[in-house]
Backbone bond lengths (Angstrom), bond angles and torsions (degrees), N, CA, C in turn:
res aa  C-N    CA-C-N  psi(-1)  N-CA   C-N-CA  omega(-1)  CA-C   N-CA-C  phi
1 M - - - 1.469 - - 1.552 108.75 -
2 Q 1.281 114.96 135.34 1.466 119.63 179.76 1.532 110.76 -64.23
3 Q 1.325 113.94 142.29 1.481 118.59 -178.47 1.515 109.26 -73.99
4 T 1.322 113.80 148.51 1.466 120.23 172.82 1.539 107.44 -100.52
5 P 1.323 118.16 152.29 1.471 127.78 0.82 1.559 112.94 -64.72
6 T 1.318 114.83 158.11 1.461 121.43 178.12 1.533 108.40 -93.54
7 P 1.331 119.02 175.83 1.437 119.46 178.25 1.533 115.82 -62.72
8 H 1.356 114.65 -18.68 1.476 118.43 -174.31 1.524 114.01 -119.73
9 I 1.322 117.23 -10.06 1.460 121.79 -179.64 1.512 108.73 -131.05
10 N 1.327 115.27 115.37 1.474 120.22 -172.20 1.538 111.24 -101.73
11 C 1.311 116.87 68.15 1.479 119.26 173.73 1.525 108.57 -152.68
12 E 1.310 115.02 171.09 1.470 120.83 -174.52 1.533 109.78 -92.83
13 P 1.323 118.17 163.92 1.456 123.08 173.25 1.526 110.81 -50.31
14 G 1.331 115.69 140.16 1.468 119.75 178.30 1.518 112.82 94.09
15 A 1.337 116.70 -8.87 1.472 117.68 -179.67 1.501 114.01 -70.68
16 F 1.346 115.00 -24.41 1.474 120.33 -178.32 1.518 111.25 -105.20
17 A 1.282 117.42 147.68 1.487 122.69 177.35 1.541 107.28 -77.58
18 R 1.340 115.90 172.88 1.453 120.72 179.11 1.531 112.62 -63.55
19 T 1.382 115.47 -28.69 1.445 121.04 179.86 1.515 110.49 -118.60
20 V 1.325 114.43 130.87 1.469 120.48 179.79 1.545 108.76 -120.36
21 L 1.336 116.36 126.56 1.472 120.62 169.94 1.505 106.29 -84.92
22 M 1.344 116.51 136.82 1.447 120.28 -173.13 1.537 112.17 -132.20
23 P 1.347 116.26 91.75 1.447 119.64 168.82 1.530 111.16 -78.10
24 G 1.293 117.97 162.14 1.454 118.64 175.26 1.503 112.12 -75.06
25 D 1.313 116.81 -38.81 1.460 124.23 -172.61 1.532 111.57 -85.53
26 P 1.372 119.86 124.38 1.456 119.36 175.87 1.506 113.44 -59.08
27 L 1.334 118.14 -30.27 1.452 120.49 178.64 1.523 111.29 -69.60
28 R 1.340 116.54 -30.51 1.465 118.42 175.36 1.510 111.34 -71.29
29 A 1.332 116.89 -33.57 1.475 120.35 174.36 1.520 109.58 -63.11
30 K 1.308 118.50 -43.81 1.440 121.05 178.08 1.514 112.64 -64.54
31 F 1.347 116.46 -36.59 1.481 122.29 177.89 1.538 108.58 -60.96
32 I 1.339 116.80 -47.74 1.456 120.86 -178.36 1.521 110.38 -61.96
33 A 1.331 115.36 -43.95 1.491 119.40 -179.34 1.507 110.62 -64.17
34 D 1.322 116.71 -44.31 1.509 121.05 -177.59 1.529 112.18 -67.22
35 H 1.348 117.36 -38.46 1.463 119.65 -170.59 1.510 115.81 -99.77
36 F 1.357 117.40 -16.62 1.444 118.54 -175.82 1.520 115.70 -123.58
37 L 1.319 116.66 -25.56 1.484 118.57 -174.49 1.522 111.22 -98.80
38 S 1.331 115.11 140.33 1.482 120.00 173.09 1.520 108.66 -93.03
39 D 1.358 114.94 143.08 1.447 122.12 177.60 1.521 112.56 53.79
40 A 1.340 116.61 41.53 1.458 121.61 -178.84 1.507 110.88 -69.97
41 T 1.325 115.39 132.28 1.451 121.99 -179.83 1.526 109.65 -118.18
42 L 1.287 117.85 134.37 1.468 121.31 175.96 1.520 108.54 -73.30
43 V 1.346 118.61 116.50 1.465 121.42 -177.70 1.531 112.27 -109.46
44 N 1.316 118.21 -12.69 1.451 121.67 175.34 1.490 111.87 -150.42
45 N 1.342 117.92 139.57 1.451 122.36 174.65 1.524 110.91 -147.23
46 V 1.353 117.11 23.99 1.444 119.94 178.69 1.561 107.70 -64.29
47 R 1.323 115.46 131.04 1.472 121.39 -176.93 1.507 114.63 58.17
48 G 1.307 116.90 20.66 1.429 121.03 -179.85 1.524 114.32 75.22
49 V 1.370 117.63 10.72 1.439 121.72 178.71 1.530 107.67 -89.17
50 Q 1.303 115.82 95.66 1.456 122.43 -167.34 1.541 110.96 -79.63
51 G 1.350 113.67 134.24 1.437 121.39 173.70 1.513 110.14 -126.26
52 Y 1.328 116.42 137.20 1.492 121.16 -177.49 1.549 107.61 -131.98
53 T 1.346 114.35 149.28 1.479 119.81 170.54 1.507 106.71 -129.26
54 G 1.332 114.39 135.69 1.467 122.34 178.10 1.492 109.42 -155.86
55 T 1.336 115.33 -155.47 1.488 119.65 178.32 1.542 110.10 -125.91
56 Y 1.310 114.68 150.35 1.467 122.06 174.27 1.496 107.49 -140.85
57 G 1.316 116.94 119.28 1.464 120.76 179.52 1.521 111.50 59.68
58 G 1.337 117.41 31.26 1.453 121.08 179.78 1.505 113.71 85.72
59 K 1.326 118.02 -4.16 1.471 121.66 179.80 1.526 110.83 -100.09
60 R 1.304 116.55 141.90 1.458 120.78 175.23 1.547 108.08 -79.39
61 V 1.309 117.23 124.38 1.454 123.97 -175.80 1.512 109.79 -137.13
62 S 1.318 116.86 144.88 1.446 122.74 176.05 1.518 110.61 -116.66
63 V 1.316 117.63 156.37 1.454 122.05 173.61 1.540 105.83 -139.43
64 M 1.303 117.26 134.72 1.459 121.19 177.34 1.528 109.46 -150.32
65 A 1.314 114.97 139.68 1.466 120.30 178.90 1.553 111.37 -69.06
66 S 1.345 115.08 155.84 1.459 120.16 177.83 1.513 111.62 -109.47
67 G 1.335 118.88 -13.65 1.467 120.25 -168.39 1.514 107.74 75.16
68 M 1.315 116.36 -176.73 1.446 123.30 -174.90 1.513 112.09 -100.62
69 G 1.339 117.35 134.44 1.411 123.01 173.26 1.522 115.25 94.39
70 M 1.337 115.30 165.07 1.440 120.93 -174.29 1.517 114.30 -70.78
71 P 1.350 120.39 -36.94 1.465 118.32 175.10 1.519 112.43 -60.55
72 S 1.315 117.95 -37.12 1.474 121.68 -178.87 1.511 112.10 -69.78
73 I 1.361 116.62 -53.91 1.458 117.59 179.31 1.503 110.77 -66.48
74 G 1.359 117.26 -27.32 1.446 119.82 176.38 1.537 112.98 -59.93
75 I 1.353 115.79 -41.09 1.460 119.44 178.28 1.518 111.77 -66.73
76 Y 1.354 116.97 -51.34 1.479 120.22 -173.59 1.511 112.25 -68.26
77 S 1.313 116.59 -42.01 1.487 118.60 -178.75 1.524 109.53 -69.20
78 Y 1.332 118.43 -36.94 1.465 120.56 178.33 1.541 111.50 -61.44
79 E 1.322 114.76 -45.61 1.481 118.32 -178.65 1.520 112.20 -68.46
80 L 1.333 116.08 -37.19 1.481 118.66 178.54 1.510 110.85 -67.16
81 F 1.332 117.80 -45.78 1.469 121.81 -179.47 1.533 112.24 -66.06
82 N 1.321 117.06 -43.34 1.438 121.57 -168.89 1.539 115.84 -95.27
83 F 1.315 118.26 -23.60 1.466 121.44 -175.53 1.546 112.47 -118.37
84 Y 1.318 118.84 -18.38 1.457 119.05 -173.55 1.528 113.25 -118.54
85 G 1.324 118.02 8.00 1.449 120.86 173.79 1.510 114.45 72.46
86 V 1.313 118.01 16.55 1.496 120.26 178.68 1.529 108.47 -72.94
87 E 1.332 114.97 134.83 1.465 120.59 -179.24 1.531 114.29 -101.01
88 N 1.323 115.55 -30.10 1.465 120.08 -178.44 1.532 110.62 -134.59
89 I 1.325 115.20 135.28 1.468 120.74 171.77 1.514 107.83 -122.99
90 I 1.311 115.81 124.45 1.452 121.82 177.58 1.522 108.61 -112.31
91 R 1.334 115.75 108.06 1.453 119.77 177.25 1.514 109.02 -71.49
92 V 1.285 118.51 131.09 1.479 123.18 176.77 1.520 107.10 -122.28
93 G 1.295 116.03 95.87 1.465 121.12 -169.94 1.503 114.49 -135.04
94 S 1.313 115.69 -173.75 1.457 122.75 178.57 1.525 109.29 -109.41
95 A 1.315 116.00 162.40 1.451 121.43 -177.16 1.517 109.43 -155.92
96 G 1.337 114.31 156.61 1.473 121.00 176.55 1.529 109.47 -101.08
97 A 1.322 116.96 127.49 1.460 121.46 -177.67 1.508 111.71 -67.43
98 L 1.315 117.11 137.49 1.471 122.88 173.63 1.503 111.90 -110.20
99 T 1.336 116.64 12.92 1.468 121.07 176.94 1.520 110.44 -143.27
100 D 1.339 116.24 147.10 1.454 117.91 178.82 1.528 113.90 -76.10
101 K 1.327 115.46 -1.86 1.449 119.85 176.31 1.529 112.91 -79.08
102 L 1.352 115.59 -12.94 1.492 120.24 177.29 1.508 109.07 -105.29
103 K 1.347 114.46 135.19 1.457 121.13 178.11 1.528 110.12 -110.19
104 L 1.301 116.87 166.84 1.484 121.15 178.49 1.523 107.24 -57.31
105 R 1.330 115.67 138.02 1.475 127.11 178.89 1.522 113.44 76.83
106 D 1.368 119.40 0.75 1.468 118.81 170.26 1.521 108.75 -64.36
107 V 1.339 115.47 155.90 1.472 120.35 -177.38 1.546 108.58 -116.15
108 V 1.317 115.09 127.34 1.435 124.67 -179.37 1.523 109.62 -111.22
109 A 1.349 116.46 141.35 1.446 121.01 170.09 1.515 108.40 -111.55
110 G 1.313 118.04 120.91 1.438 121.15 -175.27 1.531 111.61 -78.04
111 M 1.317 117.47 106.95 1.474 122.58 179.33 1.523 107.79 -71.60
112 S 1.290 116.81 -44.20 1.462 121.15 177.95 1.510 108.21 -143.06
113 A 1.319 117.68 163.10 1.460 121.32 -174.58 1.523 110.04 -128.69
114 Y 1.357 115.29 109.13 1.434 120.99 169.08 1.527 107.26 -71.11
115 T 1.307 119.65 152.91 1.464 119.85 177.54 1.503 113.28 -155.60
116 N 1.316 116.94 150.76 1.475 123.02 171.90 1.509 110.32 -99.70
117 S 1.336 117.57 9.56 1.455 122.35 -176.27 1.529 110.28 -85.56
118 N 1.341 114.71 154.83 1.461 120.43 175.48 1.526 109.98 -96.19
119 Y 1.360 118.13 12.34 1.446 121.32 -177.04 1.521 111.94 -54.85
120 G 1.326 117.43 -38.19 1.462 121.51 -176.91 1.502 114.12 -65.12
121 A 1.337 117.37 -20.64 1.467 119.40 -178.50 1.512 112.49 -64.11
122 S 1.328 117.66 -24.76 1.464 122.24 -179.75 1.537 111.42 -68.98
123 F 1.335 118.25 -12.07 1.466 120.09 -178.73 1.524 111.57 -92.06
124 G 1.383 116.98 -1.76 1.455 120.64 170.14 1.521 115.48 87.94
125 F 1.320 119.22 0.16 1.439 121.26 -179.59 1.541 109.28 -90.28
126 K 1.317 117.57 120.90 1.450 120.54 -175.73 1.562 110.92 -92.01
127 G 1.297 112.03 68.38 1.484 120.28 179.88 1.486 108.86 -167.82
128 H 1.299 117.66 -162.46 1.455 122.08 -176.94 1.532 109.24 -101.81
129 L 1.309 118.82 111.54 1.445 122.54 178.60 1.525 110.10 -78.49
130 A 1.341 114.32 150.77 1.466 121.41 179.30 1.523 109.82 -125.83
131 P 1.340 118.14 72.53 1.479 118.86 -174.59 1.517 111.77 -64.12
132 S 1.339 114.32 139.63 1.473 119.99 -176.86 1.529 108.78 -129.85
133 C 1.317 114.25 162.77 1.450 122.50 179.53 1.530 111.40 -79.06
134 S 1.304 114.21 176.29 1.491 120.94 170.31 1.513 108.74 -77.72
135 Y 1.309 116.28 122.94 1.477 120.10 179.23 1.490 110.35 -64.25
136 E 1.338 117.76 -35.30 1.472 119.39 179.32 1.501 111.53 -63.11
137 L 1.368 117.52 -47.91 1.477 120.71 176.90 1.513 110.90 -62.39
138 L 1.321 118.56 -38.73 1.463 121.53 -178.84 1.540 110.22 -62.22
139 T 1.327 117.33 -48.58 1.454 119.10 -178.21 1.519 111.88 -65.35
140 K 1.281 116.86 -36.82 1.482 121.57 177.14 1.517 109.87 -64.81
141 A 1.341 116.55 -40.64 1.468 118.18 -179.24 1.524 112.79 -66.15
142 V 1.293 116.78 -39.96 1.440 122.54 179.38 1.544 109.53 -62.02
143 E 1.331 115.84 -43.32 1.436 120.76 -179.97 1.539 111.87 -69.64
144 A 1.325 117.02 -42.29 1.447 120.89 177.56 1.538 111.94 -63.15
145 G 1.297 116.98 -36.49 1.433 120.63 175.39 1.514 112.37 -64.38
146 R 1.334 115.12 -41.22 1.466 120.49 178.49 1.535 110.17 -61.48
147 E 1.281 116.28 -39.88 1.466 120.57 -177.49 1.558 113.03 -68.26
148 I 1.321 117.79 -28.43 1.457 117.87 178.71 1.531 111.57 -104.27
149 G 1.324 117.41 10.55 1.449 121.43 176.43 1.513 116.19 77.02
150 Q 1.368 116.76 24.13 1.422 122.08 177.96 1.517 110.60 -119.69
151 A 1.313 117.54 107.86 1.439 121.60 -179.41 1.550 109.36 -63.15
152 V 1.341 115.16 136.45 1.450 122.21 174.01 1.513 108.84 -110.54
153 V 1.303 118.58 120.47 1.456 121.90 -174.65 1.541 108.80 -98.71
154 P 1.351 118.13 110.10 1.447 120.71 179.75 1.527 112.05 -84.61
155 G 1.300 117.61 146.66 1.433 121.64 178.67 1.491 112.96 164.74
156 P 1.367 116.38 178.07 1.483 119.02 -178.17 1.502 112.07 -74.77
157 V 1.360 116.27 145.84 1.438 121.54 177.02 1.538 107.30 -124.26
158 F 1.311 115.39 166.97 1.465 120.81 -178.87 1.538 109.02 -117.08
159 S 1.358 115.95 115.83 1.447 121.72 177.42 1.544 107.65 -93.25
160 S 1.328 117.56 108.33 1.434 122.33 -176.38 1.504 113.56 -99.60
161 D 1.280 116.45 145.76 1.489 120.94 172.97 1.511 110.81 -80.09
162 C 1.308 117.88 -15.34 1.485 121.34 -172.98 1.517 109.51 -122.91
163 F 1.336 115.84 127.00 1.458 121.19 174.18 1.520 110.24 -74.52
164 Y 1.346 115.30 -43.74 1.463 120.67 178.64 1.506 109.56 -101.66
165 E 1.323 116.92 115.68 1.474 120.91 -178.78 1.502 110.12 -68.98
166 Q 1.352 117.57 130.39 1.419 123.73 179.58 1.521 110.23 -135.90
167 G 1.319 116.43 155.60 1.464 119.91 175.93 1.510 112.04 53.42
168 A 1.353 115.08 -132.86 1.469 120.51 -176.26 1.516 110.64 -62.76
169 D 1.350 118.51 -26.84 1.452 121.98 -178.22 1.517 112.79 -65.02
170 K 1.352 116.35 -16.29 1.474 119.48 -177.31 1.527 110.58 -62.74
171 T 1.305 118.49 -23.65 1.485 120.52 -177.44 1.528 111.08 -93.50
172 A 1.344 116.96 -7.28 1.492 117.85 -173.40 1.543 111.00 -62.08
173 S 1.301 117.83 -45.60 1.462 119.23 -177.01 1.514 112.07 -60.96
174 A 1.343 116.32 -44.36 1.452 120.61 -179.93 1.516 112.13 -60.55
175 I 1.344 115.35 -41.42 1.481 119.40 179.69 1.513 110.23 -66.83
176 L 1.326 117.98 -42.55 1.448 121.55 -177.04 1.521 111.48 -69.75
177 M 1.341 117.59 -33.73 1.493 121.12 173.42 1.520 109.72 -53.85
178 K 1.341 117.14 -44.89 1.455 121.24 -178.39 1.510 113.06 -66.78
179 L 1.361 115.42 -23.30 1.466 120.46 -179.57 1.541 113.25 -91.66
180 G 1.347 116.08 2.75 1.453 120.41 175.09 1.495 113.58 82.47
181 V 1.324 118.31 19.23 1.463 120.77 174.79 1.541 108.32 -73.35
182 L 1.322 117.83 133.81 1.419 122.64 -169.48 1.547 113.47 -78.02
183 C 1.339 116.81 -42.51 1.448 119.14 -171.59 1.504 110.56 -161.23
184 V 1.337 115.15 167.66 1.465 121.47 178.79 1.502 110.58 -117.24
185 E 1.330 116.59 136.29 1.464 124.19 174.05 1.522 108.14 -145.26
186 M 1.318 120.66 -163.28 1.443 119.60 -168.79 1.543 115.80 -134.04
187 E 1.329 118.74 8.64 1.462 118.94 -170.32 1.533 116.54 -134.66
188 A 1.327 119.48 -29.38 1.441 123.79 -167.18 1.541 114.45 -55.04
189 A 1.311 117.49 -42.18 1.464 120.09 -175.05 1.504 110.90 -61.11
190 A 1.326 118.39 -45.41 1.462 121.37 178.87 1.507 112.62 -63.17
191 L 1.319 116.25 -42.78 1.455 122.72 178.30 1.527 110.07 -59.65
192 Y 1.324 116.66 -47.96 1.475 121.23 -178.65 1.538 112.19 -63.71
193 L 1.309 115.74 -39.32 1.473 119.94 178.10 1.523 112.01 -65.64
194 N 1.337 115.35 -43.52 1.487 118.39 177.67 1.508 112.18 -64.09
195 A 1.324 117.23 -38.43 1.461 120.86 176.45 1.499 112.05 -63.13
196 A 1.314 117.30 -44.90 1.478 121.47 -179.45 1.526 109.47 -61.89
197 A 1.334 117.25 -45.54 1.477 119.48 -178.03 1.511 113.53 -66.64
198 A 1.344 116.19 -29.64 1.465 120.51 179.47 1.523 113.60 -90.62
199 G 1.337 116.94 -4.09 1.467 119.13 -177.91 1.530 111.08 71.38
200 K 1.337 116.87 29.22 1.465 121.98 -178.26 1.542 110.52 -112.75
201 S 1.327 116.33 -173.16 1.471 120.04 -175.03 1.540 110.52 -121.84
202 A 1.325 117.05 144.61 1.444 122.96 179.88 1.484 111.00 -147.22
203 L 1.344 114.31 152.50 1.474 121.93 175.21 1.493 109.29 -149.67
204 A 1.317 117.96 138.01 1.484 120.80 173.44 1.550 108.71 -105.85
205 L 1.323 114.62 113.28 1.446 122.05 170.71 1.527 107.64 -98.99
206 L 1.320 115.94 125.42 1.470 121.22 -171.68 1.523 111.33 -128.96
207 T 1.299 114.80 128.89 1.487 119.35 174.21 1.511 108.44 -97.32
208 I 1.321 116.11 134.50 1.443 122.02 -178.23 1.547 107.90 -71.96
209 S 1.346 114.36 116.01 1.479 119.87 -178.40 1.523 111.86 -102.12
210 D 1.348 116.27 -21.69 1.439 121.18 -179.30 1.532 108.61 -155.92
211 S 1.310 116.04 168.62 1.442 119.70 -178.86 1.513 112.39 -131.39
212 L 1.298 116.77 125.89 1.419 120.55 177.26 1.538 113.03 -77.66
213 V 1.335 113.29 -7.38 1.463 120.38 178.03 1.514 111.31 -91.55
214 T 1.319 117.68 -48.09 1.487 120.59 -175.87 1.520 113.42 -98.89
215 G 1.331 117.85 -20.17 1.446 120.86 -177.82 1.515 114.01 88.49
216 E 1.354 118.00 -2.72 1.446 121.33 179.52 1.527 110.65 -69.67
217 A 1.360 115.43 153.40 1.451 119.15 179.11 1.501 110.70 -158.42
218 L 1.326 114.95 147.91 1.470 121.86 174.24 1.517 109.41 -90.62
219 S 1.319 115.23 162.00 1.477 120.93 179.24 1.500 110.37 -78.89
220 A 1.337 115.36 163.08 1.479 120.66 177.30 1.519 110.26 -59.59
221 E 1.302 117.94 -38.48 1.484 121.11 179.13 1.537 109.96 -64.10
222 D 1.347 116.56 -42.80 1.479 118.98 178.88 1.548 110.32 -62.05
223 R 1.320 116.73 -39.53 1.457 120.46 -179.84 1.514 111.43 -63.41
224 Q 1.317 115.64 -34.03 1.457 119.84 -175.98 1.505 112.16 -79.04
225 N 1.375 116.46 -36.12 1.453 119.59 -165.75 1.529 117.53 -118.59
226 T 1.316 118.47 -7.45 1.475 117.90 -169.40 1.516 114.48 -117.03
227 F 1.342 119.42 3.34 1.429 118.61 -176.60 1.542 110.90 -89.15
228 T 1.321 115.59 50.73 1.441 120.64 -169.72 1.507 115.27 -72.18
229 K 1.351 117.21 -30.47 1.487 119.95 178.56 1.527 109.88 -61.09
230 M 1.325 115.38 -47.03 1.478 120.31 178.50 1.532 110.03 -60.16
231 M 1.326 116.77 -42.86 1.466 120.12 -179.74 1.551 109.91 -62.47
232 E 1.337 117.17 -43.16 1.429 120.29 -179.49 1.535 112.07 -62.64
233 I 1.316 117.19 -41.17 1.449 121.85 178.39 1.517 110.15 -61.73
234 A 1.337 117.26 -46.64 1.454 120.79 179.17 1.524 112.50 -61.18
235 L 1.324 116.93 -41.62 1.447 121.43 -179.01 1.546 110.02 -68.98
236 E 1.297 119.29 -36.20 1.463 122.51 179.43 1.531 110.51 -62.74
237 I 1.343 117.44 -35.36 1.483 118.45 -174.64 1.539 111.23 -97.95
238 A 1.332 115.77 -0.07 1.489 118.37 -179.61 1.503 112.45 -64.48
């Protein structure tokens, strides 16, 4: 096993709790630590990717940013799962709706992650992988949402390598809409694959920040500071 600290996480074993909440944005990680965790301590700040460990409801919980995209969350989730003893990673991120049944600020739980990424090729399987979440975390999230009055909508999500659709990718969203995919984001597939390979658990909880159907969108500040229902659900199941 590689020695810690790792190239991307500068702390010793035991610095992270068994469960890590993982937003993409480092400022969202700081928001969660400041507003929800007691006695939060900064345990990582390599490249400005902030990680904190504190307590919530008497439970030890960590939160650390993943950065944007599958290569980035692939690095951080791999190191947490394999070098820091983390058992569960709950992505708390934003997504764009691919159906008119989802409104701004609705919360989605990614049961499985379609992707146009080649990330799965590194696992050696010469076919199409279908990474899925932890069923245990999924069922707990749905129940936790029910208890606080926030519906959690489970279903397939699309993890895209491209934020701006270009060329052939311009048709991807339309095709996936017809297949019942709920929303598009950029990290879940890599997280789920890393969890599967490590024998660990993962779940992507996603708040709808914009809609590819209606064109509506929340501001960057809203994305950073107002997705509190999703954060509460993740903390309750941590």
